[in-house]
C-alpha positions, 0 to 999 in steps of 0.5 A: 052366697059363697065367698069369692074364691081364687079358683072361681070361673064365673059368678052372677049375682041378682040384687032385687033391691036395686034390680041390679045383676052383677056379673063377673067372669074371672078366667076361662075354663080349662078343657077336661076339667070338671066344674060345679055349679052352685046356685040359689034363689029366693022368691016371695012367690011359693013354688017360683022357678028361675032359668039358669044358662051357662054360656061360652063367651067364644063364637058360639056365645048364644048357645048354652052349654049348660042350662036348668031350672033353679027352684027359688026356695032358698036351697042351694042347687049343685051340679056338675058339668064339663065346660069348654075351654073358653070364657064362662058367663052365667045368665039368670032370668029372663023373668026376675019378677018376685025374686028377692035374691039370686046367685050362681057361681061355677068353680072347679070340682074338687 
């Protein structure tokens, strides 16, 4: 899992041992700024895939602004995405059975 950076927008971490989902929205995204989602997942089940969604914290909070599948093979998925000028949250799941660890972080693209 990457270290927290000063420009990080949002992060979510799943800890299987305690079945805890830690979600932190640090700042709002800026319109016109490209962003990068870095995410990884581990599972005891070969071929396991986890769904991720990037959500606005504004009025349209239930409508994903980005989403995709995250293979639980330990490799880091990196996707670039534009975001609306609003607070951003990341969701993983909904089914986390057999997932031993997972995270997703959004930062400005460099």
